C-alpha positions in Angstrom: 26.2 100.5 55.6 28.2 99.7 52.4 31.6 101.5 52.2 31.8 103.6 49.0 35.0 103.5 46.8 36.3 106.7 45.3 39.1 107.6 42.9 40.9 110.6 44.3 44.3 112.3 44.0 46.9 111.5 46.8 49.0 114.0 48.7 51.7 112.3 50.9 52.5 114.2 54.1 55.9 114.3 55.8 55.9 114.4 59.7 52.3 115.4 59.8 48.9 113.8 60.2 45.4 115.3 59.6 42.3 114.1 61.5 38.7 114.5 60.3 37.2 117.8 61.4 40.7 119.3 61.6 41.5 122.6 59.9 45.1 123.7 59.2 47.5 125.2 56.7 50.0 123.1 54.7 53.0 124.2 52.8 53.5 122.0 49.7 56.8 122.0 47.8 57.2 118.7 46.0 56.5 118.9 42.2 54.0 116.0 42.2 52.2 117.3 45.3 51.8 120.8 43.8 50.4 119.3 40.6 47.9 117.2 42.6 46.7 120.3 44.5 46.3 122.3 41.3 44.3 119.4 39.8 41.8 119.2 42.6 41.4 123.0 42.6 40.1 122.6 39.1 37.7 119.7 40.0 35.9 118.9 43.3 38.6 120.3 45.6 38.9 117.0 47.5 42.2 115.2 48.1 43.4 112.2 50.2 46.0 113.2 52.8 48.1 110.2 53.9 51.3 110.3 56.0 54.5 108.7 54.7 56.4 106.4 57.1 59.9 108.0 56.7 60.2 111.8 56.6 63.5 111.7 54.7 62.1 110.0 51.6 61.4 112.6 48.8 59.5 110.3 46.4 57.7 107.7 48.5 56.6 104.3 47.1 53.3 102.5 47.8 54.7 100.5 50.8 56.2 103.7 52.3 52.8 105.4 52.9 50.3 104.5 55.6 47.2 102.9 54.1 44.7 104.9 56.2 44.4 108.7 55.6 41.9 111.5 55.6 39.9 112.9 52.7 40.2 116.6 53.0 38.5 119.6 51.3 41.0 122.2 49.9 39.5 125.6 50.9 42.1 127.9 49.4 45.5 128.0 47.7 48.3 130.6 47.8 51.5 130.4 45.8 54.5 131.7 47.7 57.6 133.4 46.1 59.9 130.5 46.9 58.0 128.1 44.7 56.0 126.4 47.4 52.2 126.4 47.7 50.3 127.1 50.9 46.9 125.4 51.1 44.1 125.7 53.6 42.5 122.2 54.2 39.7 120.7 56.3 39.6 117.0 57.2 36.4 115.3 56.2 36.4 111.5 56.5 38.7 108.6 57.1 39.6 106.5 54.0 41.7 103.3 53.3 43.8 103.1 50.2 42.9 100.0 48.1 44.8 100.6 44.9 47.5 103.0 43.6 47.1 104.5 40.1 50.2 106.3 38.7 49.2 108.8 36.1 52.8 110.0 35.6 52.2 113.5 37.0 51.1 112.5 40.4 49.5 109.6 42.3 45.7 108.7 42.1 44.3 106.1 44.5 41.1 104.1 44.8 40.1 104.6 48.4 37.3 103.2 50.6 35.6 105.8 52.8 35.5 104.5 56.4 32.5 105.4 58.5 32.4 105.3 62.4 31.2 101.9 63.5 29.8 102.7 67.0 26.4 104.6 67.4 27.0 108.1 68.7 24.5 108.5 71.5 25.1 105.5 73.8 25.2 106.1 77.6 28.6 104.4 77.8 30.0 106.8 75.2 28.8 109.8 77.2 30.5 108.5 80.4 33.7 108.0 78.5 33.5 111.5 77.1 33.0 113.1 80.5 36.0 111.1 81.9 38.2 112.2 79.0 37.1 115.8 79.3 38.1 115.9 82.9 41.4 114.4 82.2 42.0 116.7 79.2 41.2 119.8 81.4 43.7 118.6 84.1 46.3 118.0 81.3 45.9 121.5 79.9 46.3 123.1 83.3 49.7 121.3 83.9 51.1 121.2 80.3 50.4 124.8 79.2 50.7 123.4 75.6 46.9 123.5 74.8 45.0 126.8 74.8 41.8 127.4 76.8 39.9 128.1 73.5 40.6 124.5 72.5 39.1 123.2 75.8 36.0 125.4 75.2 35.6 124.0 71.6 35.9 120.4 72.9 33.2 120.9 75.5 30.7 121.9 72.8 31.3 118.7 70.7 28.6 116.1 71.2 29.6 113.5 68.7 32.0 111.0 70.4 34.0 110.2 67.2 34.7 113.9 66.4 35.3 114.5 70.1 38.1 111.9 70.2 39.6 113.2 66.9 39.9 116.8 68.1 41.5 115.9 71.4 44.0 113.5 69.7 44.9 116.2 67.2 45.8 118.6 70.0 47.9 116.2 72.1 51.8 116.2 71.5 51.8 112.5 70.4 54.2 110.6 68.3 53.2 110.1 64.6 52.7 106.3 65.1 50.3 107.0 68.0 48.3 109.4 66.0 48.2 107.0 63.1 46.9 104.2 65.3 44.1 106.6 66.5 43.3 107.5 62.9 43.0 103.8 62.0 40.4 103.1 64.7 36.9 103.2 63.2 35.3 101.8 66.4 34.4 104.9 68.4 34.3 103.1 71.7 37.8 101.7 71.1 39.0 105.2 70.1 37.7 106.7 73.4 39.3 104.0 75.5 42.6 104.4 73.6 42.4 108.1 74.3 42.0 107.5 78.1 45.2 105.4 78.0 47.1 108.1 76.2 45.9 110.8 78.6 46.8 108.7 81.6 50.3 108.2 80.3 50.7 111.9 79.4 49.7 112.8 83.0 52.3 110.5 84.4 55.0 112.0 82.1 54.0 115.5 83.1 54.1 114.6 86.8 57.7 113.4 86.3 58.6 116.5 84.3 57.2 118.7 87.1 59.3 116.9 89.7 62.5 117.1 87.6 61.8 120.8 86.9 61.4 121.5 90.6 64.6 119.7 91.4 66.5 121.6 88.7 65.0 124.9 89.9 66.2 124.2 93.5 69.7 123.4 92.1 69.7 126.6 90.1 68.6 128.6 93.0 71.3 127.0 95.1 74.0 127.8 92.4 72.7 131.4 92.1 72.8 131.8 95.8 76.3 130.5 96.0 77.3 132.8 93.2 75.8 135.8 95.0 77.6 134.8 98.2 80.9 134.4 96.4 80.5 137.8 94.8 79.8 139.2 98.3 82.9 137.4 99.6 85.0 138.9 96.8 83.8 142.4 97.7 84.6 141.8 101.4 88.0 140.3 100.6 88.7 143.3 98.4 87.8 145.8 101.1 89.9 143.9 103.7 92.8 143.5 101.3 92.6 139.7 101.7 94.4 137.9 99.0 94.0 134.4 100.3 90.7 133.6 98.7 89.7 132.7 95.1 90.2 136.4 94.1 93.7 136.4 95.4 94.4 133.1 93.6 93.2 134.5 90.3 95.1 137.8 90.8 98.3 135.8 91.6 97.9 133.7 88.4 97.2 136.8 86.3 100.4 138.4 87.6 102.5 135.3 86.8 101.0 135.1 83.3 101.7 138.8 82.7 105.2 138.7 84.1 106.1 135.3 82.5 108.1 134.8 79.4 105.3 133.4 77.3 104.9 134.3 73.6 101.9 136.6 72.8 99.7 133.8 71.4 100.3 131.6 74.5 99.7 134.5 76.9 96.4 135.3 75.2 95.3 131.7 75.5 96.4 131.6 79.2 94.4 134.8 80.0 91.4 133.4 78.2 91.5 130.2 80.2 92.0 132.2 83.4 88.8 134.1 82.8 87.0 130.8 82.4 88.6 129.6 85.7 87.5 132.8 87.5 83.9 132.4 86.5 83.8 128.6 87.3 82.5 127.3 90.7 85.4 126.3 92.9 84.1 122.9 93.6 83.5 121.9 89.9 85.7 119.2 88.4 86.7 121.3 85.4 88.0 124.0 87.8 90.8 121.8 89.0 91.6 120.7 85.5 91.9 124.3 84.3 94.1 125.2 87.3 96.5 122.4 86.5 96.6 123.5 82.9 97.4 127.1 83.8 100.1 125.9 86.2 101.8 124.0 83.3 101.6 127.0 81.0 103.2 129.2 83.7 105.9 126.8 84.8 107.1 125.9 81.3 110.1 127.8 80.0 109.0 129.6 76.8 111.9 131.9 76.0 114.4 131.7 78.8 117.7 130.0 77.9 121.0 129.5 79.7 124.1 131.1 78.4 126.5 128.6 76.8 130.1 128.4 77.9 131.7 128.5 74.4 135.3 127.9 75.7 136.5 125.0 73.5 139.6 124.4 75.6 137.6 124.3 78.9 135.1 121.9 77.4 137.8 119.6 76.2 139.3 119.5 79.7 135.9 118.6 81.2 135.3 115.8 78.6 138.7 114.4 79.2 138.3 114.6 83.0 135.0 112.6 82.8 135.9 110.0 80.1 138.9 108.2 78.9 139.1 107.7 75.1 135.9 108.2 73.0 137.8 110.6 70.8 135.2 110.8 68.0 132.4 111.9 70.3 134.5 114.5 72.0 135.7 115.8 68.7 132.0 116.2 67.5 131.0 118.1 70.6 134.0 120.5 70.3 133.2 121.1 66.6 129.7 122.1 67.7 131.0 124.5 70.2 133.4 126.0 67.7 130.6 126.7 65.2 128.4 128.1 67.9 131.2 130.5 68.9 131.3 131.7 65.4 127.6 131.9 64.5 125.6 131.6 67.8 122.6 130.5 65.7 123.3 126.8 64.9 120.3 124.6 65.6 120.8 121.9 68.2 122.2 118.7 66.6 120.7 115.3 67.2 123.5 112.9 68.1 122.9 109.2 68.5 125.5 107.4 70.6 125.3 103.8 69.5 127.2 101.0 71.2 127.1 98.0 73.5 126.0 98.4 77.2 128.4 99.8 79.7 130.6 101.9 77.4 129.4 105.2 79.0 126.8 106.5 76.6 124.5 108.0 79.3 127.3 109.5 81.4 128.9 111.0 78.2 125.6 112.9 77.5 125.8 114.3 81.1 129.4 115.4 80.5 128.3 117.1 77.3 125.8 119.2 79.3 128.5 120.0 81.9 131.0 121.1 79.2 128.4 123.4 77.6 127.2 124.6 81.0 123.6 123.7 80.1 120.8 122.0 82.1 120.6 118.2 81.7 117.4 116.2 81.3 117.2 112.5 80.8 114.1 110.3 79.9 114.2 106.6 79.2 112.2 105.3 76.2 112.8 101.6 76.9 109.4 99.9 76.7 107.4 103.0 75.7 104.4 101.9 73.6 102.0 104.7 73.9 102.2 107.7 71.5 100.7 109.9 74.3 103.9 109.3 76.3 105.6 111.6 73.7 102.8 113.9 72.7 100.7 114.0 75.9 97.0 113.3 76.4 94.2 115.7 75.4 92.7 117.6 78.3 89.3 115.9 77.8 90.7 112.7 79.3 90.6 112.1 83.0 94.1 112.6 84.5 95.5 114.1 81.3 99.2 115.1 81.4 101.7 116.5 79.0 104.1 114.1 77.2 107.6 113.3 78.4 109.2 115.9 76.2 107.2 118.8 77.7 107.7 117.3 81.2 111.4 117.2 80.6 111.4 120.9 79.4 109.6 121.9 82.6 112.2 120.1 84.7 115.0 121.8 82.7 113.6 125.3 83.1 115.3 126.5 80.0 114.7 126.1 76.3 118.2 125.0 75.5 119.1 122.0 77.7 121.0 118.9 76.7 118.1 116.4 76.4 119.0 112.7 76.6 116.5 110.2 75.0 117.9 107.0 76.5 117.3 103.5 74.9 115.7 104.9 71.7 116.1 101.4 70.1 113.8 99.8 72.7 110.6 101.6 71.9 107.6 99.5 70.8 104.2 100.1 69.1 100.8 98.7 69.6 97.1 99.7 69.4 97.9 102.9 71.4 100.0 104.3 68.5 103.6 104.4 67.4 105.8 106.5 69.7 108.7 106.4 67.2 106.5 108.2 64.7 105.7 110.9 67.3 109.4 111.4 67.9 109.9 112.3 64.2 108.7 115.8 64.8 110.8 116.1 68.0 114.0 115.1 66.3 113.5 117.0 63.0 115.4 120.4 63.1 113.0 121.7 60.4 109.9 120.9 62.4 110.6 121.0 66.1 110.4 124.7 66.4 106.6 124.2 66.5 106.3 121.0 68.4 102.7 120.2 69.2 101.8 118.6 72.5 98.2 117.4 72.8 97.9 118.7 76.4 99.6 122.1 76.0 97.9 122.6 72.6 100.1 125.7 71.7 103.2 125.1 69.6 106.5 124.8 71.6 110.0 125.6 70.3 112.5 122.7 70.6 114.9 124.0 68.0 117.5 125.1 70.6 117.5 121.8 72.5 120.6 119.6 72.0 119.1 116.2 71.7 121.3 113.2 72.4 120.0 109.7 72.0 121.5 106.3 73.0 121.0 102.9 71.4 122.5 99.4 71.7 121.4 98.3 68.2 120.6 100.8 65.5 119.1 98.1 63.3 115.9 98.1 65.4 115.4 101.9 65.0 112.8 102.8 62.2 114.5 104.2 59.1 112.8 107.7 59.1 113.8 108.2 62.7 117.3 107.0 62.1 117.6 109.4 59.2 117.1 112.4 61.5 120.1 111.5 63.8 123.8 111.6 63.4 125.2 108.2 64.4 128.3 108.1 66.5 129.5 104.5 67.2 131.2 103.7 70.4 132.6 100.2 69.9 134.0 99.5 73.4 137.3 99.8 75.2 140.6 98.1 74.7 142.4 96.4 77.6 144.7 99.4 78.0 141.8 101.8 78.1 139.9 99.6 80.6 142.9 99.6 83.0 143.2 103.4 82.8 139.4 103.8 83.3 139.5 101.5 86.3 142.5 103.3 87.8 141.4 106.9 87.2 137.6 106.7 87.4 136.0 103.5 88.6 138.2 102.6 91.6 138.3 106.1 93.1 134.5 106.3 92.8 133.9 102.9 94.4 136.4 103.6 97.3 134.5 106.8 98.0 131.1 105.0 97.9 132.4 102.4 100.3 134.0 104.8 102.8 137.6 103.8 101.9 140.6 106.1 101.7 143.9 105.7 99.9 145.5 104.7 103.2 143.0 101.8 103.6 143.1 100.3 100.1 145.7 100.2 97.4 145.3 98.3 94.1 148.3 97.7 91.9 148.1 97.9 88.1 148.8 94.2 87.7 145.8 93.4 89.9 143.5 95.6 87.7 144.9 93.9 84.6 144.1 90.5 86.1 140.5 91.6 86.9 140.1 92.9 83.4 141.5 89.7 81.8 140.2 86.9 83.9 137.0 88.2 85.7 135.3 90.3 82.9 134.6 89.7 79.3 132.6 92.7 77.9 132.9 95.7 75.5 132.1 98.2 78.3 133.2 98.5 81.9 130.0 97.8 83.9 131.0 94.3 84.9 134.5 95.6 85.7 133.0 98.2 88.1 131.0 95.5 89.8 134.1 93.4 90.4 135.9 96.5 91.8 132.9 97.1 94.1 133.2 93.5 95.3 136.9 94.1 96.2 136.0 97.3 98.0 133.4 95.5 100.1 135.7 92.7 101.1 138.4 95.2 101.9 136.0 97.2 104.1 135.0 94.0 106.0 138.6 93.1 106.7 139.4 96.7 108.0 136.2 97.0 110.1 136.8 93.5 111.7 140.3 94.6 112.6 141.7 91.8 110.5 143.8 94.3 108.6 144.5 97.9 108.9 145.4 98.3 105.2 144.6 96.1 102.2 147.0 96.0 99.3 145.7 94.1 96.2 148.2 92.6 93.7 147.9 90.2 90.9 148.8 87.3 93.2 146.2 88.1 95.8 143.2 88.8 93.6 142.1 85.1 93.6 141.8 85.3 97.4 139.1 87.9 97.1 137.3 87.1 93.8 137.8 83.3 93.6 139.0 81.3 90.7 139.1 83.2 87.3 135.8 83.2 85.5 137.3 83.5 82.0 140.3 82.2 80.2 142.3 85.0 78.8 142.8 84.5 75.1 140.2 82.2 73.6 142.3 81.3 70.6 143.0 77.6 70.0 145.9 76.2 72.0 147.3 74.4 69.0 146.7 74.1 65.3 143.5 72.1 64.6 142.1 70.2 61.6 138.5 71.3 60.8 138.3 74.1 63.4 138.5 77.8 62.3 138.0 81.0 64.4 135.5 83.5 63.0 134.6 87.0 64.2 131.1 88.2 64.8 129.5 91.6 65.5 126.8 91.7 68.2 124.8 94.3 70.0 127.1 93.9 73.0 130.2 94.5 70.9 132.4 92.0 69.0 132.8 88.3 69.7 134.8 85.3 68.5 133.0 82.4 66.8 134.5 78.9 66.7 133.4 76.8 63.8 134.1 73.1 63.8 133.7 70.5 61.0 133.8 66.7 61.2 133.8 64.3 58.3 132.7 60.7 58.7 131.9 57.8 56.3 128.3 58.0 55.2 125.9 58.8 52.4 126.5 62.6 51.8 124.4 64.0 54.6 125.1 67.7 55.5 124.2 68.5 59.2 124.2 72.1 60.6 124.0 72.5 64.4 124.5 75.2 67.0 121.2 77.1 66.7 122.2 78.7 63.5 120.2 81.6 62.0 119.2 81.6 58.3 122.2 83.7 57.3 124.7 81.2 58.8 122.9 78.3 57.1 123.2 80.1 53.8 126.9 80.7 54.4 127.5 77.0 55.1 125.6 75.9 52.0 127.5 78.4 49.8 130.8 77.2 51.1 129.8 73.6 50.5 128.8 74.3 46.9 132.1 76.2 46.3 134.1 73.3 47.5 132.2 70.8 45.2 132.8 73.1 42.2 136.6 73.5 43.0 137.3 70.0 44.3 140.1 69.2 41.8 142.0 72.5 42.5 141.6 71.9 46.2 142.9 68.3 45.9 139.7 66.9 47.3 138.0 63.7 46.1 135.1 64.9 43.7 132.8 62.3 45.2 133.4 63.3 48.8 129.8 64.5 49.2 128.5 61.0 48.2 130.7 58.9 50.5 130.9 61.1 53.6 128.6 62.7 56.1 129.6 66.3 56.9 128.7 67.9 60.2 129.2 71.6 60.8 128.9 72.8 64.4 129.1 76.3 65.9 129.3 75.9 69.7 128.2 79.6 70.1 125.7 79.5 67.3 123.2 81.5 69.4 125.5 84.5 69.3 123.4 87.3 67.7 125.0 88.5 64.5 124.5 91.7 62.6 124.9 90.8 58.9 126.6 87.9 57.1 130.3 87.5 57.8 131.0 83.8 58.4 131.3 82.5 54.8 135.1 82.3 54.5 135.4 80.9 58.1 133.0 78.0 57.2 134.7 77.3 53.9 138.2 77.3 55.6 137.0 74.8 58.3 135.3 72.6 55.6 138.4 72.5 53.4 140.6 71.9 56.4 138.5 68.9 57.4 138.4 67.5 53.9 142.1 67.9 53.1 143.5 67.2 56.6 145.4 70.5 56.6 145.5 72.2 60.0 144.1 75.8 60.6 146.6 78.1 62.2 145.6 78.7 65.8 146.6 82.4 65.9 144.5 83.3 62.7 141.0 84.7 62.9 138.9 85.7 59.9 135.8 87.6 58.8 134.1 87.9 55.5 131.3 86.6 53.3 132.0 84.8 50.1 130.3 84.2 46.7 129.9 80.9 45.0 132.9 81.8 42.8 135.1 82.4 45.9 135.2 86.2 45.9 135.4 87.7 49.4 132.8 90.4 50.1 133.2 93.3 52.6 131.7 93.2 56.1 130.7 95.6 58.9 131.8 96.2 62.4 135.6 95.7 61.8 136.5 97.8 64.8 134.4 95.7 67.2 135.6 92.4 65.6 139.2 93.5 65.9 138.8 94.3 69.6 137.2 90.9 70.2 140.1 89.2 68.3 142.6 91.2 70.4 140.8 90.2 73.6 140.7 86.5 72.5 144.5 86.5 72.0 144.5 86.1 68.2 147.5 87.6 66.3 146.5 87.5 62.6 143.2 88.7 61.1 142.1 88.0 57.6 139.8 90.7 56.3 138.2 91.6 53.0 140.3 93.9 50.8 137.4 96.4 50.7 137.6 96.9 54.5 141.2 98.2 54.5 139.8 101.8 54.7 138.1 100.9 58.0 141.4 100.1 59.8 141.8 103.7 60.8 138.8 103.3 63.1 140.6 100.5 65.0 142.4 101.8 68.2 146.1 102.1 67.7 147.0 99.8 70.6 144.9 97.0 69.0 146.1 97.7 65.5 149.8 97.4 66.6 149.2 94.0 68.2 147.4 92.5 65.2 148.5 91.6 61.7 145.8 92.3 59.1 145.8 90.4 55.8 143.4 91.9 53.2 142.2 89.3 50.7 139.9 89.3 47.6 139.5 85.6 47.0 139.2 82.4 49.1 142.5 81.0 47.6 144.3 83.8 49.5 142.5 83.0 52.7 143.5 79.3 52.4 147.1 80.3 51.7 147.4 82.3 55.0 145.1 80.2 57.2 146.0 76.6 56.4 149.2 75.0 57.5 150.8 71.6 57.0 148.7 68.5 56.4 148.0 66.4 59.5 149.3 63.0 58.5 147.8 61.3 61.6 144.3 62.5 60.7 144.5 61.6 57.0 141.5 59.8 55.6 
């Protein structure tokens, strides 16, 4: 039989496929499709229905439509109010698209009508049809998706091709499976394909039935448990038993009602409690909800302790706990005074910045004692995860609130003194930036509605007095630093260390080691010797360790009956602690050529910096050694350039840089420095080496210089002054602009040192350089 070619309008279908002999209604909404329907209604009422490959495409192209479709007869047309057209169609024959013709309004195609290839009435076809009918009947009994009327209609169909099409049209197959059935013109192949599909569907239905039975059993078990639990509740209620789940829920409800939660939090807690009550006791979410409710109940929401606003009493407590630190004490007393007048001041955010061992953490504890507030401390050193501050969301396994909320639970009041220790040692990585999360905590304008991911409800931190500690404020991010009031604690003078050891450290160590005043006595000259020769620090931590060593050795002598009483003096210290570890006074023993003493500011306090210069015959090579940082190298180069430009005034051979190799060495070049301040020191050492004039041994200096010799101001004058005093220097050359900072230097240090303010390097040389060393003249 020769296939006939017809020109016919095309109607693309979305998510739908029509088989021959299939009758159904279609809703048509696309403009081109409506025009195609209206066209065929005026002509022979036949149209080609072909399915498009993607449902989402509104205007399909040629390659987006399946090539085999069904020629259908449009029986009727009904226009709906929403603009769509409902058509009643009946599938007639298969057809394959050969060519697309775009008329502008809608698509026409040239299609080849496809006839069934296999003869209808073969014996094999009849056998296949009987087998399929049996399988189809079994399928309809199990699936319930096909009506009995459909089975009756199928039984009456004698033509194998039509028989296969009707069954395929009534099976819940995927669009691609139906399309493959439509494209089969060989009736035998179509029947075999249908057997495969029915076999697969029966297996799927069998699995669905098993799963359904399993789910039904599980539901029956759950319903049974629920019924039994309800019976148990009723029995417990009759018996007055409050130990079961009912009693637990009732106890939680009472705690929520009687607690100090705000109304919005109380409403949330009761809502979660209702969920908890309806939830099976053995479910995983039940324990999560119970933990969450416990947190809401145990957190302090409105309870606050009453402040002791007695300024005189607070001052006595602060002095009792700490020697010195006048600035910090003054700031706390100011806060108390304002609180006494207003009682509404928001908690300040103080940042105690200073080297290790100066008492920052213990000072925060003393602040809490003076205010009679609860004290909470958390360490932020090494914290990298933002969730450590804000908490984890409850959807995570093992979720917990952040450290801030945990601290508030521990405090049990909304106005504790909250210490955030080591705030400068936080880090950030792929888990977030905890310092950014702290911005909300430490902002007085925001922290009254602090948001923790676990608690979810806003929490008021505005009445908390936050105290932070840091060794080096330069590592704290700018926005975070802006929210804090920086109070610098530079360290202690020798006099202060002796008083601290006598009044605080030694009594504490004697108590810890079981010693009484009758067992151990330590003279003041012994303490002074320990401070001078066995410690070298800004704080007193190392000093306390040395005192602990003395207490241990004294305890051993007493317990071993070697001595009944140990008296420590300056002459006997070496017996217990060995040879001195440090030389008191690190200043030069005599005036030196090419050696100057500078002052540096480090995160561990102030330190002295020895700078040495040697000049040797050579070709003008400048060497810098001592693990110098970029800032120190720049200072050396600036000093070298200044000397070359002023060689005549300084009485130096103008060609010195061509005939000599110059070596600048800083023995303690690894000393970390905060900002440039070694410029005038390097220049002085260089000029001393080139002129042969000695640098005075008792002079220390600090300051950066320009290429014109102007001396620039520096930072950390207090720390540098204390390091100079500790090193045994007597005269300090400082920039003129730093005179205002002298009031920060402790009086005992200021009285022992002579300060010379300068504006130009010429003044530095005038005070730092002595006579020319004739023996070293070159």
